[in-house]
C-alpha positions in Angstrom: 42.0 -63.8 6.0 44.4 -66.1 4.2 42.5 -69.2 5.5 39.2 -67.7 4.3 40.2 -67.1 0.7 38.3 -69.2 -1.7 39.0 -68.6 -5.4 36.5 -71.2 -6.6 33.5 -68.9 -6.1 35.3 -65.7 -6.8 34.1 -65.5 -10.4 30.7 -64.5 -9.1 32.2 -61.6 -7.2 34.7 -60.7 -9.9 32.7 -57.6 -10.9 32.4 -56.3 -7.3 36.0 -57.2 -6.6 37.4 -55.5 -9.6 35.3 -52.4 -8.9 36.4 -52.2 -5.3 40.1 -52.7 -6.2 39.9 -50.3 -9.1 38.4 -47.6 -6.8 40.7 -48.2 -3.9 44.0 -48.6 -5.8 43.5 -46.2 -8.7 40.6 -43.8 -8.3 41.0 -42.8 -4.7 44.7 -41.7 -5.1 43.9 -40.0 -8.3 41.2 -37.9 -6.6 43.7 -37.0 -3.8 46.2 -36.0 -6.5 43.6 -33.9 -8.2 42.8 -32.1 -5.0 46.5 -31.5 -4.4 46.8 -29.9 -7.8 43.7 -27.8 -7.4 45.0 -26.4 -4.2 48.6 -26.2 -5.5 50.0 -28.3 -2.7 53.6 -29.4 -2.9 56.0 -31.3 -0.6 55.8 -34.2 1.7 52.3 -33.8 3.1 50.4 -34.2 -0.2 52.7 -37.1 -1.2 51.9 -38.9 2.0 48.2 -38.3 1.5 48.3 -39.7 -2.1 50.4 -42.7 -1.0 48.0 -43.4 1.9 45.0 -43.2 -0.4 46.8 -45.8 -2.6 47.1 -48.3 0.2 44.8 -51.4 -0.1 41.9 -52.2 2.1 43.0 -53.8 5.4 41.7 -56.2 7.9 39.2 -54.0 9.8 36.7 -53.9 7.0 36.9 -57.6 6.6 36.3 -58.2 10.3 33.2 -55.9 10.2 31.9 -57.7 7.1 32.4 -61.0 8.8 30.8 -59.9 12.0 27.7 -58.5 10.3 27.6 -61.1 7.5 28.1 -58.5 4.7 29.6 -60.8 2.1 32.7 -61.7 4.2 34.1 -63.8 1.3 34.3 -60.7 -1.0 35.8 -58.6 1.8 38.5 -61.2 2.5 39.2 -61.6 -1.2 39.5 -57.8 -1.6 42.0 -57.6 1.3 44.1 -60.6 0.0 44.1 -59.5 -3.6 44.5 -55.8 -2.7 47.7 -56.5 -0.7 49.2 -58.4 -3.6 48.2 -55.7 -6.2 49.3 -52.9 -4.0 52.9 -53.9 -4.4 52.6 -52.7 -8.0 50.1 -49.9 -7.7 51.9 -48.1 -4.8 55.1 -48.4 -6.7 53.4 -46.8 -9.8 51.9 -44.0 -7.7 55.3 -43.4 -6.1 56.9 -43.0 -9.6 54.0 -40.7 -10.7 54.5 -38.5 -7.6 58.2 -38.3 -8.2 57.6 -37.2 -11.8 54.8 -34.7 -11.1 55.4 -33.3 -7.7 
């Protein structure tokens, strides 16, 4: 993945990349948090579910995108950028969970 990252053409995919990362790192864990609140779930199990939802996309999706030629450059860029951004987003979600739950 690291060898396949090319930032020169990433401006074309910036809209798709930002949407994918926004959904994966912010919207998905927020939806899991909402479900936890709706069902009044407390404790370790909902915290783990929220934290897992906040994890970035990993290599499997990138491998499938490469195998079936489904914009592998975008998939690799999403994995690479997602891992870097997840250091900050997962820390933020951890603080949010500590404050709320």
